[in-house]
N, CA, C and O atoms as a GROMACS GRO file, in nm:
protein
  628
    1MET      N    1   7.380  18.593  -2.517
    1MET     CA    2   7.463  18.645  -2.589
    1MET      C    3   7.448  18.590  -2.717
    1MET      O    4   7.358  18.612  -2.797
    2SER      N    5   7.553  18.509  -2.731
    2SER     CA    6   7.593  18.356  -2.816
    2SER      C    7   7.465  18.306  -2.936
    2SER      O    8   7.480  18.304  -3.058
    3ASP      N    9   7.336  18.268  -2.858
    3ASP     CA   10   7.274  18.185  -2.952
    3ASP      C   11   7.227  18.336  -3.091
    3ASP      O   12   7.155  18.316  -3.189
    4LEU      N   13   7.280  18.443  -3.062
    4LEU     CA   14   7.210  18.501  -3.199
    4LEU      C   15   7.333  18.506  -3.268
    4LEU      O   16   7.347  18.574  -3.370
    5TYR      N   17   7.452  18.416  -3.204
    5TYR     CA   18   7.552  18.439  -3.327
    5TYR      C   19   7.578  18.322  -3.355
    5TYR      O   20   7.619  18.244  -3.269
    6ARG      N   21   7.555  18.275  -3.518
    6ARG     CA   22   7.579  18.152  -3.547
    6ARG      C   23   7.674  18.091  -3.630
    6ARG      O   24   7.716  18.162  -3.722
    7PRO      N   25   7.717  17.980  -3.622
    7PRO     CA   26   7.867  17.889  -3.637
    7PRO      C   27   7.868  17.976  -3.828
    7PRO      O   28   7.797  18.062  -3.879
    8LYS      N   29   7.953  17.917  -3.864
    8LYS     CA   30   7.942  17.909  -4.048
    8LYS      C   31   7.875  17.773  -4.121
    8LYS      O   32   7.912  17.663  -4.164
    9GLY      N   33   7.788  17.829  -4.110
    9GLY     CA   34   7.706  17.756  -4.233
    9GLY      C   35   7.612  17.835  -4.350
    9GLY      O   36   7.612  17.945  -4.405
   10LEU      N   37   7.532  17.710  -4.355
   10LEU     CA   38   7.395  17.902  -4.399
   10LEU      C   39   7.273  17.833  -4.358
   10LEU      O   40   7.236  17.726  -4.308
   11SER      N   41   7.222  17.957  -4.406
   11SER     CA   42   7.057  18.019  -4.330
   11SER      C   43   7.013  18.014  -4.470
   11SER      O   44   7.094  18.017  -4.562
   12SER      N   45   6.826  18.003  -4.497
   12SER     CA   46   6.800  18.037  -4.544
   12SER      C   47   6.676  18.210  -4.491
   12SER      O   48   6.630  18.232  -4.379
   13ALA      N   49   6.658  18.297  -4.617
   13ALA     CA   50   6.593  18.395  -4.565
   13ALA      C   51   6.428  18.364  -4.641
   13ALA      O   52   6.423  18.302  -4.747
   14VAL      N   53   6.267  18.430  -4.555
   14VAL     CA   54   6.229  18.392  -4.667
   14VAL      C   55   6.119  18.554  -4.642
   14VAL      O   56   6.104  18.628  -4.544
   15CYS      N   57   6.062  18.556  -4.786
   15CYS     CA   58   5.959  18.639  -4.761
   15CYS      C   59   5.842  18.706  -4.789
   15CYS      O   60   5.797  18.735  -4.900
   16TYR      N   61   5.795  18.728  -4.677
   16TYR     CA   62   5.638  18.734  -4.669
   16TYR      C   63   5.605  18.904  -4.669
   16TYR      O   64   5.666  19.011  -4.655
   17VAL      N   65   5.427  18.838  -4.703
   17VAL     CA   66   5.324  19.018  -4.675
   17VAL      C   67   5.301  19.043  -4.556
   17VAL      O   68   5.310  19.157  -4.510
   18ASP      N   69   5.263  18.930  -4.482
   18ASP     CA   70   5.266  18.957  -4.372
   18ASP      C   71   5.359  18.828  -4.277
   18ASP      O   72   5.306  18.725  -4.234
   19PRO      N   73   5.485  18.860  -4.261
   19PRO     CA   74   5.573  18.813  -4.187
   19PRO      C   75   5.551  18.821  -4.065
   19PRO      O   76   5.629  18.748  -4.003
   20LYS      N   77   5.423  18.920  -3.949
   20LYS     CA   78   5.477  18.834  -3.816
   20LYS      C   79   5.334  18.730  -3.837
   20LYS      O   80   5.327  18.648  -3.746
   21ALA      N   81   5.194  18.716  -3.965
   21ALA     CA   82   5.191  18.657  -3.918
   21ALA      C   83   5.190  18.449  -3.961
   21ALA      O   84   5.120  18.350  -3.936
   22ALA      N   85   5.335  18.489  -4.047
   22ALA     CA   86   5.384  18.358  -4.065
   22ALA      C   87   5.415  18.288  -4.026
   22ALA      O   88   5.403  18.166  -4.039
   23PHE      N   89   5.527  18.428  -3.894
   23PHE     CA   90   5.632  18.402  -3.784
   23PHE      C   91   5.579  18.284  -3.644
   23PHE      O   92   5.644  18.198  -3.583
   24HIS      N   93   5.408  18.338  -3.629
   24HIS     CA   94   5.291  18.244  -3.541
   24HIS      C   95   5.308  18.147  -3.624
   24HIS      O   96   5.363  18.042  -3.591
   25TRP      N   97   5.270  18.168  -3.725
   25TRP     CA   98   5.206  18.011  -3.830
   25TRP      C   99   5.364  17.948  -3.846
   25TRP      O  100   5.372  17.844  -3.780
   26LEU      N  101   5.438  17.968  -3.886
   26LEU     CA  102   5.583  17.841  -3.840
   26LEU      C  103   5.603  17.796  -3.753
   26LEU      O  104   5.658  17.686  -3.757
   27GLU      N  105   5.561  17.869  -3.599
   27GLU     CA  106   5.557  17.773  -3.476
   27GLU      C  107   5.478  17.701  -3.488
   27GLU      O  108   5.503  17.580  -3.488
   28GLU      N  109   5.351  17.751  -3.503
   28GLU     CA  110   5.270  17.654  -3.514
   28GLU      C  111   5.304  17.511  -3.595
   28GLU      O  112   5.373  17.430  -3.533
   29ALA      N  113   5.281  17.494  -3.661
   29ALA     CA  114   5.266  17.443  -3.822
   29ALA      C  115   5.361  17.293  -3.783
   29ALA      O  116   5.332  17.181  -3.741
   30PHE      N  117   5.528  17.386  -3.835
   30PHE     CA  118   5.629  17.309  -3.801
   30PHE      C  119   5.714  17.298  -3.691
   30PHE      O  120   5.829  17.253  -3.693
   31GLY      N  121   5.635  17.353  -3.570
   31GLY     CA  122   5.805  17.373  -3.397
   31GLY      C  123   5.883  17.440  -3.451
   31GLY      O  124   6.002  17.412  -3.436
   32PHE      N  125   5.855  17.527  -3.513
   32PHE     CA  126   6.058  17.631  -3.502
   32PHE      C  127   6.016  17.699  -3.430
   32PHE      O  128   5.896  17.702  -3.401
   33GLU      N  129   6.082  17.753  -3.393
   33GLU     CA  130   6.160  17.857  -3.240
   33GLU      C  131   6.210  17.956  -3.261
   33GLU      O  132   6.310  17.976  -3.330
   34PRO      N  133   6.099  18.089  -3.162
   34PRO     CA  134   6.191  18.185  -3.181
   34PRO      C  135   6.350  18.210  -3.225
   34PRO      O  136   6.396  18.096  -3.242
   35LEU      N  137   6.412  18.268  -3.241
   35LEU     CA  138   6.506  18.338  -3.140
   35LEU      C  139   6.512  18.456  -3.181
   35LEU      O  140   6.583  18.527  -3.110
   36MET      N  141   6.454  18.518  -3.287
   36MET     CA  142   6.467  18.690  -3.242
   36MET      C  143   6.414  18.780  -3.269
   36MET      O  144   6.373  18.755  -3.383
   37VAL      N  145   6.380  18.882  -3.242
   37VAL     CA  146   6.204  18.962  -3.326
   37VAL      C  147   6.262  19.033  -3.335
   37VAL      O  148   6.348  19.021  -3.248
   38ILE      N  149   6.286  19.160  -3.422
   38ILE     CA  150   6.322  19.353  -3.386
   38ILE      C  151   6.180  19.347  -3.461
   38ILE      O  152   6.135  19.277  -3.552
   39LEU      N  153   6.114  19.483  -3.360
   39LEU     CA  154   6.009  19.534  -3.452
   39LEU      C  155   6.103  19.714  -3.495
   39LEU      O  156   6.201  19.782  -3.463
   40ASP      N  157   6.014  19.713  -3.562
   40ASP     CA  158   6.033  19.897  -3.584
   40ASP      C  159   5.944  19.947  -3.441
   40ASP      O  160   5.871  19.883  -3.366
   41GLU      N  161   5.988  20.094  -3.442
   41GLU     CA  162   5.859  20.233  -3.425
   41GLU      C  163   5.752  20.210  -3.368
   41GLU      O  164   5.692  20.238  -3.265
   42ASN      N  165   5.742  20.141  -3.477
   42ASN     CA  166   5.541  20.066  -3.542
   42ASN      C  167   5.529  19.962  -3.476
   42ASN      O  168   5.415  19.916  -3.470
   43GLU      N  169   5.591  19.920  -3.436
   43GLU     CA  170   5.554  19.788  -3.389
   43GLU      C  171   5.554  19.684  -3.574
   43GLU      O  172   5.482  19.599  -3.628
   44ASN      N  173   5.663  19.749  -3.604
   44ASN     CA  174   5.656  19.702  -3.763
   44ASN      C  175   5.746  19.526  -3.750
   44ASN      O  176   5.861  19.509  -3.709
   45LEU      N  177   5.662  19.430  -3.793
   45LEU     CA  178   5.860  19.345  -3.760
   45LEU      C  179   5.949  19.430  -3.909
   45LEU      O  180   5.900  19.468  -4.015
   46VAL      N  181   6.101  19.438  -3.858
   46VAL     CA  182   6.225  19.492  -3.938
   46VAL      C  183   6.313  19.324  -3.951
   46VAL      O  184   6.382  19.298  -4.049
   47HIS      N  185   6.294  19.230  -3.843
   47HIS     CA  186   6.380  19.113  -3.904
   47HIS      C  187   6.342  19.019  -3.794
   47HIS      O  188   6.326  19.034  -3.673
   48SER      N  189   6.334  18.928  -3.869
   48SER     CA  190   6.286  18.780  -3.669
   48SER      C  191   6.400  18.700  -3.785
   48SER      O  192   6.457  18.730  -3.890
   49GLU      N  193   6.384  18.526  -3.651
   49GLU     CA  194   6.471  18.431  -3.725
   49GLU      C  195   6.448  18.366  -3.609
   49GLU      O  196   6.435  18.420  -3.500
   50MET      N  197   6.444  18.267  -3.630
   50MET     CA  198   6.330  18.111  -3.570
   50MET      C  199   6.444  17.977  -3.618
   50MET      O  200   6.473  17.951  -3.735
   51ARG      N  201   6.502  17.892  -3.476
   51ARG     CA  202   6.606  17.785  -3.539
   51ARG      C  203   6.476  17.662  -3.522
   51ARG      O  204   6.366  17.653  -3.467
   52TYR      N  205   6.571  17.574  -3.610
   52TYR     CA  206   6.506  17.452  -3.598
   52TYR      C  207   6.674  17.349  -3.625
   52TYR      O  208   6.766  17.329  -3.705
   53GLY      N  209   6.629  17.318  -3.511
   53GLY     CA  210   6.775  17.226  -3.476
   53GLY      C  211   6.889  17.298  -3.452
   53GLY      O  212   6.911  17.372  -3.357
   54GLU      N  213   6.957  17.273  -3.542
   54GLU     CA  214   7.103  17.399  -3.540
   54GLU      C  215   7.029  17.442  -3.649
   54GLU      O  216   7.113  17.427  -3.738
   55SER      N  217   6.918  17.490  -3.711
   55SER     CA  218   6.954  17.585  -3.808
   55SER      C  219   6.847  17.723  -3.808
   55SER      O  220   6.777  17.749  -3.711
   56VAL      N  221   6.848  17.785  -3.904
   56VAL     CA  222   6.760  17.894  -3.859
   56VAL      C  223   6.710  17.952  -3.981
   56VAL      O  224   6.747  17.902  -4.087
   57VAL      N  225   6.653  18.023  -3.980
   57VAL     CA  226   6.524  18.058  -4.166
   57VAL      C  227   6.473  18.184  -4.072
   57VAL      O  228   6.398  18.199  -3.975
   58MET      N  229   6.540  18.250  -4.140
   58MET     CA  230   6.524  18.445  -4.098
   58MET      C  231   6.370  18.460  -4.176
   58MET      O  232   6.358  18.394  -4.279
   59ILE      N  233   6.254  18.542  -4.132
   59ILE     CA  234   6.154  18.554  -4.184
   59ILE      C  235   6.131  18.671  -4.183
   59ILE      O  236   6.111  18.727  -4.075
   60GLY      N  237   6.124  18.756  -4.331
   60GLY     CA  238   6.124  18.914  -4.369
   60GLY      C  239   6.009  18.970  -4.395
   60GLY      O  240   5.900  18.913  -4.393
   61ASN      N  241   6.030  19.080  -4.421
   61ASN     CA  242   5.927  19.183  -4.560
   61ASN      C  243   5.969  19.104  -4.699
   61ASN      O  244   6.076  19.048  -4.722
   62GLU      N  245   5.860  19.114  -4.779
   62GLU     CA  246   5.885  19.169  -4.929
   62GLU      C  247   5.985  19.329  -4.948
   62GLU      O  248   5.928  19.437  -4.963
   63TRP      N  249   6.102  19.318  -4.944
   63TRP     CA  250   6.174  19.442  -4.972
   63TRP      C  251   6.209  19.490  -5.067
   63TRP      O  252   6.280  19.591  -5.069
   64SER      N  253   6.165  19.425  -5.179
   64SER     CA  254   6.184  19.469  -5.325
   64SER      C  255   6.155  19.438  -5.397
   64SER      O  256   6.072  19.348  -5.387
   65ALA      N  257   6.196  19.484  -5.537
   65ALA     CA  258   6.098  19.441  -5.619
   65ALA      C  259   6.161  19.259  -5.625
   65ALA      O  260   6.090  19.167  -5.668
   66ASP      N  261   6.271  19.244  -5.585
   66ASP     CA  262   6.307  19.168  -5.632
   66ASP      C  263   6.297  19.033  -5.444
   66ASP      O  264   6.334  18.920  -5.414
   67HIS      N  265   6.242  19.122  -5.392
   67HIS     CA  266   6.229  18.914  -5.236
   67HIS      C  267   6.079  18.974  -5.201
   67HIS      O  268   6.058  19.057  -5.113
   68LYS      N  269   5.993  18.922  -5.277
   68LYS     CA  270   5.878  18.901  -5.295
   68LYS      C  271   5.796  18.747  -5.231
   68LYS      O  272   5.861  18.643  -5.244
   69SER      N  273   5.663  18.738  -5.168
   69SER     CA  274   5.627  18.615  -5.134
   69SER      C  275   5.576  18.542  -5.222
   69SER      O  276   5.477  18.590  -5.275
   70PRO      N  277   5.606  18.451  -5.254
   70PRO     CA  278   5.495  18.369  -5.392
   70PRO      C  279   5.378  18.433  -5.388
   70PRO      O  280   5.352  18.489  -5.495
   71LYS      N  281   5.286  18.448  -5.290
   71LYS     CA  282   5.124  18.506  -5.268
   71LYS      C  283   5.182  18.662  -5.384
   71LYS      O  284   5.100  18.682  -5.474
   72SER      N  285   5.269  18.732  -5.384
   72SER     CA  286   5.305  18.842  -5.494
   72SER      C  287   5.333  18.829  -5.650
   72SER      O  288   5.305  18.901  -5.746
   73MET      N  289   5.387  18.733  -5.638
   73MET     CA  290   5.393  18.626  -5.746
   73MET      C  291   5.275  18.578  -5.829
   73MET      O  292   5.290  18.614  -5.946
   74GLY      N  293   5.180  18.519  -5.813
   74GLY     CA  294   5.105  18.400  -5.842
   74GLY      C  295   5.174  18.345  -5.790
   74GLY      O  296   5.281  18.398  -5.817
   75GLY      N  297   5.195  18.242  -5.708
   75GLY     CA  298   5.236  18.139  -5.663
   75GLY      C  299   5.364  18.094  -5.632
   75GLY      O  300   5.402  18.021  -5.540
   76LYS      N  301   5.440  18.164  -5.746
   76LYS     CA  302   5.557  18.112  -5.840
   76LYS      C  303   5.664  18.144  -5.712
   76LYS      O  304   5.692  18.258  -5.674
   77ASN      N  305   5.722  18.003  -5.645
   77ASN     CA  306   5.858  17.988  -5.575
   77ASN      C  307   6.001  17.991  -5.685
   77ASN      O  308   6.016  17.946  -5.799
   78THR      N  309   6.051  18.032  -5.636
   78THR     CA  310   6.234  18.001  -5.689
   78THR      C  311   6.322  17.907  -5.612
   78THR      O  312   6.438  17.879  -5.643
   79GLN      N  313   6.268  17.870  -5.529
   79GLN     CA  314   6.308  17.776  -5.427
   79GLN      C  315   6.267  17.687  -5.325
   79GLN      O  316   6.190  17.737  -5.242
   80THR      N  317   6.292  17.587  -5.311
   80THR     CA  318   6.196  17.564  -5.182
   80THR      C  319   6.297  17.499  -5.081
   80THR      O  320   6.406  17.456  -5.120
   81VAL      N  321   6.239  17.491  -4.885
   81VAL     CA  322   6.338  17.490  -4.833
   81VAL      C  323   6.298  17.331  -4.817
   81VAL      O  324   6.201  17.268  -4.860
   82HIS      N  325   6.421  17.286  -4.733
   82HIS     CA  326   6.407  17.175  -4.735
   82HIS      C  327   6.421  17.131  -4.522
   82HIS      O  328   6.516  17.195  -4.476
   83VAL      N  329   6.371  17.070  -4.443
   83VAL     CA  330   6.416  17.091  -4.346
   83VAL      C  331   6.386  16.909  -4.307
   83VAL      O  332   6.299  16.827  -4.334
   84GLN      N  333   6.531  16.911  -4.221
   84GLN     CA  334   6.525  16.761  -4.179
   84GLN      C  335   6.540  16.731  -4.047
   84GLN      O  336   6.649  16.742  -3.991
   85LEU      N  337   6.466  16.702  -4.004
   85LEU     CA  338   6.414  16.642  -3.862
   85LEU      C  339   6.509  16.492  -3.820
   85LEU      O  340   6.580  16.417  -3.887
   86ALA      N  341   6.461  16.498  -3.656
   86ALA     CA  342   6.582  16.423  -3.596
   86ALA      C  343   6.574  16.259  -3.633
   86ALA      O  344   6.489  16.224  -3.715
   87ARG      N  345   6.629  16.199  -3.596
   87ARG     CA  346   6.615  16.093  -3.694
   87ARG      C  347   6.482  16.023  -3.501
   87ARG      O  348   6.476  16.042  -3.379
   88GLY      N  349   6.409  15.938  -3.620
   88GLY     CA  350   6.340  15.878  -3.505
   88GLY      C  351   6.180  15.990  -3.442
   88GLY      O  352   6.094  15.962  -3.359
   89GLU      N  353   6.196  16.091  -3.511
   89GLU     CA  354   6.100  16.193  -3.497
   89GLU      C  355   5.983  16.093  -3.578
   89GLU      O  356   6.004  15.984  -3.632
   90ASP      N  357   5.858  16.164  -3.569
   90ASP     CA  358   5.722  16.151  -3.616
   90ASP      C  359   5.782  16.203  -3.744
   90ASP      O  360   5.867  16.293  -3.735
   91VAL      N  361   5.736  16.141  -3.903
   91VAL     CA  362   5.715  16.282  -3.994
   91VAL      C  363   5.631  16.299  -3.970
   91VAL      O  364   5.585  16.412  -3.952
   92ASP      N  365   5.532  16.124  -3.950
   92ASP     CA  366   5.390  16.135  -3.998
   92ASP      C  367   5.335  16.264  -3.925
   92ASP      O  368   5.284  16.363  -3.977
   93ALA      N  369   5.362  16.234  -3.772
   93ALA     CA  370   5.250  16.335  -3.732
   93ALA      C  371   5.346  16.464  -3.689
   93ALA      O  372   5.314  16.517  -3.583
   94HIS      N  373   5.429  16.506  -3.740
   94HIS     CA  374   5.471  16.610  -3.789
   94HIS      C  375   5.363  16.756  -3.889
   94HIS      O  376   5.326  16.870  -3.865
   95CYS      N  377   5.347  16.612  -4.053
   95CYS     CA  378   5.256  16.636  -4.148
   95CYS      C  379   5.158  16.707  -4.112
   95CYS      O  380   5.134  16.824  -4.142
   96GLU      N  381   5.066  16.596  -4.013
   96GLU     CA  382   4.918  16.595  -3.974
   96GLU      C  383   4.918  16.755  -3.855
   96GLU      O  384   4.809  16.803  -3.824
   97CYS      N  385   5.039  16.814  -3.807
   97CYS     CA  386   5.025  16.914  -3.726
   97CYS      C  387   5.024  16.994  -3.854
   97CYS      O  388   4.918  17.043  -3.893
   98ALA      N  389   5.115  17.006  -3.908
   98ALA     CA  390   5.065  17.150  -4.040
   98ALA      C  391   4.929  17.137  -4.174
   98ALA      O  392   4.892  17.221  -4.256
   99ARG      N  393   4.882  16.994  -4.146
   99ARG     CA  394   4.779  17.034  -4.202
   99ARG      C  395   4.667  17.083  -4.084
   99ARG      O  396   4.564  17.144  -4.114
  100LYS      N  397   4.699  17.051  -3.960
  100LYS     CA  398   4.600  17.158  -3.869
  100LYS      C  399   4.640  17.236  -3.920
  100LYS      O  400   4.600  17.259  -4.034
  101ALA      N  401   4.692  17.277  -3.890
  101ALA     CA  402   4.738  17.432  -3.869
  101ALA      C  403   4.693  17.547  -4.023
  101ALA      O  404   4.657  17.664  -4.029
  102GLY      N  405   4.714  17.458  -4.112
  102GLY     CA  406   4.619  17.539  -4.242
  102GLY      C  407   4.754  17.435  -4.381
  102GLY      O  408   4.700  17.392  -4.483
  103ALA      N  409   4.858  17.418  -4.370
  103ALA     CA  410   4.911  17.374  -4.491
  103ALA      C  411   4.822  17.311  -4.568
  103ALA      O  412   4.713  17.259  -4.543
  104GLU      N  413   4.886  17.323  -4.669
  104GLU     CA  414   4.840  17.212  -4.815
  104GLU      C  415   4.974  17.139  -4.825
  104GLU      O  416   5.087  17.182  -4.849
  105ILE      N  417   4.910  16.964  -4.788
  105ILE     CA  418   4.996  16.928  -4.824
  105ILE      C  419   5.026  16.807  -4.906
  105ILE      O  420   4.988  16.690  -4.900
  106LEU      N  421   5.174  16.932  -5.056
  106LEU     CA  422   5.152  16.865  -5.125
  106LEU      C  423   5.194  16.713  -5.242
  106LEU      O  424   5.178  16.664  -5.354
  107GLN      N  425   5.256  16.699  -5.110
  107GLN     CA  426   5.319  16.534  -5.111
  107GLN      C  427   5.308  16.449  -4.982
  107GLN      O  428   5.399  16.447  -4.899
  108ALA      N  429   5.157  16.355  -4.962
  108ALA     CA  430   5.155  16.279  -4.831
  108ALA      C  431   5.304  16.232  -4.816
  108ALA      O  432   5.392  16.229  -4.903
  109PRO      N  433   5.309  16.186  -4.640
  109PRO     CA  434   5.438  16.079  -4.622
  109PRO      C  435   5.447  15.986  -4.661
  109PRO      O  436   5.362  15.903  -4.631
  110ASP      N  437   5.594  15.936  -4.780
  110ASP     CA  438   5.604  15.848  -4.819
  110ASP      C  439   5.757  15.857  -4.821
  110ASP      O  440   5.824  15.960  -4.810
  111THR      N  441   5.800  15.739  -4.837
  111THR     CA  442   5.925  15.728  -4.810
  111THR      C  443   5.965  15.641  -4.919
  111THR      O  444   5.897  15.562  -4.984
  112GLN      N  445   6.157  15.688  -4.934
  112GLN     CA  446   6.213  15.743  -5.048
  112GLN      C  447   6.300  15.654  -5.109
  112GLN      O  448   6.288  15.539  -5.152
  113PHE      N  449   6.354  15.703  -5.105
  113PHE     CA  450   6.421  15.524  -5.232
  113PHE      C  451   6.625  15.524  -5.158
  113PHE      O  452   6.730  15.472  -5.196
  114TYR      N  453   6.599  15.580  -5.087
  114TYR     CA  454   6.721  15.647  -5.048
  114TYR      C  455   6.737  15.650  -4.881
  114TYR      O  456   6.836  15.661  -4.810
  115GLY      N  457   6.576  15.636  -4.847
  115GLY     CA  458   6.598  15.552  -4.725
  115GLY      C  459   6.515  15.709  -4.623
  115GLY      O  460   6.503  15.652  -4.515
  116ASP      N  461   6.475  15.813  -4.605
  116ASP     CA  462   6.458  15.848  -4.654
  116ASP      C  463   6.261  15.828  -4.638
  116ASP      O  464   6.201  15.757  -4.719
  117ARG      N  465   6.190  15.900  -4.526
  117ARG     CA  466   6.021  15.976  -4.519
  117ARG      C  467   6.011  16.093  -4.494
  117ARG      O  468   6.019  16.147  -4.384
  118THR      N  469   5.980  16.174  -4.672
  118THR     CA  470   5.952  16.329  -4.664
  118THR      C  471   5.812  16.304  -4.685
  118THR      O  472   5.742  16.205  -4.708
  119TYR      N  473   5.793  16.473  -4.664
  119TYR     CA  474   5.642  16.535  -4.689
  119TYR      C  475   5.639  16.603  -4.743
  119TYR      O  476   5.732  16.658  -4.684
  120ARG      N  477   5.604  16.703  -4.856
  120ARG     CA  478   5.626  16.818  -4.889
  120ARG      C  479   5.469  16.916  -4.854
  120ARG      O  480   5.357  16.865  -4.854
  121ALA      N  481   5.493  17.033  -4.832
  121ALA     CA  482   5.386  17.129  -4.765
  121ALA      C  483   5.410  17.345  -4.823
  121ALA      O  484   5.493  17.436  -4.816
  122ARG      N  485   5.255  17.312  -4.878
  122ARG     CA  486   5.265  17.514  -4.924
  122ARG      C  487   5.212  17.534  -4.757
  122ARG      O  488   5.141  17.460  -4.688
  123ASP      N  489   5.267  17.645  -4.729
  123ASP     CA  490   5.218  17.742  -4.659
  123ASP      C  491   5.166  17.845  -4.647
  123ASP      O  492   5.238  17.913  -4.720
  124PRO      N  493   5.059  17.942  -4.590
  124PRO     CA  494   4.944  17.986  -4.648
  124PRO      C  495   4.998  18.118  -4.763
  124PRO      O  496   4.933  18.174  -4.852
  125GLU      N  497   5.151  18.141  -4.714
  125GLU     CA  498   5.160  18.253  -4.835
  125GLU      C  499   5.230  18.177  -4.997
  125GLU      O  500   5.274  18.253  -5.084
  126GLY      N  501   5.232  18.032  -5.016
  126GLY     CA  502   5.260  17.950  -5.143
  126GLY      C  503   5.418  17.962  -5.113
  126GLY      O  504   5.503  17.944  -5.200
  127HIS      N  505   5.444  17.992  -4.982
  127HIS     CA  506   5.641  17.876  -4.911
  127HIS      C  507   5.662  17.714  -4.972
  127HIS      O  508   5.548  17.674  -4.948
  128ILE      N  509   5.702  17.647  -5.008
  128ILE     CA  510   5.703  17.556  -5.051
  128ILE      C  511   5.823  17.466  -4.889
  128ILE      O  512   5.945  17.476  -4.873
  129TRP      N  513   5.762  17.422  -4.838
  129TRP     CA  514   5.874  17.302  -4.734
  129TRP      C  515   5.841  17.171  -4.784
  129TRP      O  516   5.740  17.119  -4.831
  130THR      N  517   5.984  17.127  -4.752
  130THR     CA  518   5.980  16.982  -4.765
  130THR      C  519   6.041  16.919  -4.662
  130THR      O  520   6.162  16.936  -4.672
  131PHE      N  521   5.995  16.809  -4.500
  131PHE     CA  522   6.064  16.796  -4.436
  131PHE      C  523   6.081  16.628  -4.497
  131PHE      O  524   6.049  16.551  -4.588
  132GLY      N  525   6.139  16.639  -4.397
  132GLY     CA  526   6.208  16.474  -4.381
  132GLY      C  527   6.274  16.371  -4.278
  132GLY      O  528   6.364  16.423  -4.213
  133VAL      N  529   6.248  16.238  -4.249
  133VAL     CA  530   6.364  16.197  -4.131
  133VAL      C  531   6.371  16.062  -4.218
  133VAL      O  532   6.282  16.001  -4.276
  134THR      N  533   6.545  16.031  -4.202
  134THR     CA  534   6.649  15.932  -4.161
  134THR      C  535   6.558  15.821  -4.127
  134THR      O  536   6.497  15.846  -4.023
  135LEU      N  537   6.514  15.658  -4.200
  135LEU     CA  538   6.414  15.607  -4.126
  135LEU      C  539   6.542  15.498  -4.166
  135LEU      O  540   6.575  15.426  -4.071
  136GLN      N  541   6.623  15.475  -4.299
  136GLN     CA  542   6.697  15.247  -4.308
  136GLN      C  543   6.913  15.392  -4.374
  136GLN      O  544   6.974  15.377  -4.480
  137GLU      N  545   6.937  15.458  -4.303
  137GLU     CA  546   7.092  15.448  -4.383
  137GLU      C  547   7.145  15.400  -4.496
  137GLU      O  548   7.193  15.290  -4.468
  138MET      N  549   7.164  15.428  -4.626
  138MET     CA  550   7.155  15.346  -4.703
  138MET      C  551   7.362  15.390  -4.854
  138MET      O  552   7.418  15.481  -4.916
  139SER      N  553   7.367  15.326  -4.840
  139SER     CA  554   7.474  15.379  -4.916
  139SER      C  555   7.435  15.457  -5.035
  139SER      O  556   7.321  15.504  -5.036
  140PRO      N  557   7.545  15.483  -5.176
  140PRO     CA  558   7.487  15.513  -5.283
  140PRO      C  559   7.505  15.447  -5.390
  140PRO      O  560   7.451  15.481  -5.495
  141ASP      N  561   7.608  15.308  -5.379
  141ASP     CA  562   7.535  15.172  -5.470
  141ASP      C  563   7.355  15.158  -5.444
  141ASP      O  564   7.261  15.168  -5.523
  142GLU      N  565   7.364  15.125  -5.273
  142GLU     CA  566   7.223  15.059  -5.274
  142GLU      C  567   7.122  15.183  -5.297
  142GLU      O  568   7.001  15.168  -5.313
  143TRP      N  569   7.203  15.337  -5.297
  143TRP     CA  570   7.024  15.410  -5.357
  143TRP      C  571   7.010  15.406  -5.494
  143TRP      O  572   6.899  15.423  -5.544
  144ASP      N  573   7.134  15.380  -5.582
  144ASP     CA  574   7.154  15.338  -5.689
  144ASP      C  575   7.021  15.207  -5.732
  144ASP      O  576   6.914  15.219  -5.792
  145LYS      N  577   7.103  15.062  -5.654
  145LYS     CA  578   6.993  14.991  -5.661
  145LYS      C  579   6.852  15.013  -5.635
  145LYS      O  580   6.757  15.011  -5.713
  146ALA      N  581   6.857  15.031  -5.529
  146ALA     CA  582   6.662  15.101  -5.456
  146ALA      C  583   6.630  15.197  -5.563
  146ALA      O  584   6.521  15.252  -5.552
  147ALA      N  585   6.708  15.231  -5.671
  147ALA     CA  586   6.644  15.336  -5.811
  147ALA      C  587   6.626  15.279  -5.954
  147ALA      O  588   6.603  15.344  -6.056
  148GLY      N  589   6.642  15.123  -5.937
  148GLY     CA  590   6.625  15.061  -6.049
  148GLY      C  591   6.754  15.036  -6.158
  148GLY      O  592   6.749  14.990  -6.272
  149GLY      N  593   6.837  15.069  -6.101
  149GLY     CA  594   6.986  15.041  -6.184
  149GLY      C  595   7.046  15.131  -6.267
  149GLY      O  596   7.148  15.120  -6.336
  150GLY      N  597   6.911  15.290  -6.238
  150GLY     CA  598   6.934  15.387  -6.382
  150GLY      C  599   6.998  15.585  -6.258
  150GLY      O  600   6.979  15.706  -6.271
  151MET      N  601   7.059  15.508  -6.173
  151MET     CA  602   7.139  15.605  -6.142
  151MET      C  603   7.228  15.554  -6.109
  151MET      O  604   7.256  15.439  -6.076
  152LYS      N  605   7.324  15.725  -6.127
  152LYS     CA  606   7.499  15.717  -6.058
  152LYS      C  607   7.498  15.766  -5.996
  152LYS      O  608   7.419  15.859  -6.008
  153THR      N  609   7.576  15.764  -5.868
  153THR     CA  610   7.581  15.846  -5.784
  153THR      C  611   7.663  15.902  -5.783
  153THR      O  612   7.696  15.892  -5.902
  154GLN      N  613   7.752  15.976  -5.728
  154GLN     CA  614   7.867  16.023  -5.778
  154GLN      C  615   7.912  16.218  -5.695
  154GLN      O  616   7.817  16.295  -5.695
  155THR      N  617   8.073  16.280  -5.626
  155THR     CA  618   8.013  16.362  -5.550
  155THR      C  619   8.077  16.482  -5.653
  155THR      O  620   8.094  16.598  -5.617
  156ARG      N  621   8.113  16.423  -5.801
  156ARG     CA  622   8.158  16.537  -5.853
  156ARG      C  623   8.079  16.549  -6.009
  156ARG      O  624   7.982  16.476  -6.031
  157LEU      N  625   8.117  16.626  -6.092
  157LEU     CA  626   8.043  16.644  -6.249
  157LEU      C  627   8.110  16.629  -6.301
  157LEU      O  628   8.096  16.633  -6.423
   0.00000   0.00000   0.00000
């Protein structure tokens, strides 16, 4: 029972035209783990949740004029989801698995100035997902230096 209740934190809810297909695809392509599925009397998906590490993403239907899949909005996204892999995980192999499952790779794996290696992918309905893994821990001063000195990292505006 405790797996169904989360501690304080953030979760993302992502709308799909075909949430059942998306649920299976996200499991295959990105390695998300099924956590909960609620179906109605006609076997239509009402609500579902998937886990990745300690995080949860909710996969659901388009349920109002304001809750649509990019597939229904000409491919437009109002947010992207960033997923952090555990240290030591192979982000390049993760990208290849996503590619084989049909993800459009928008940015191939690349090491960033702040020490993470990331890639960006579009799922079959147009949602954009970024995956990263920390290769090297760096301080904010090291980030600024690696970026060429034109940045100033701070915690408040």
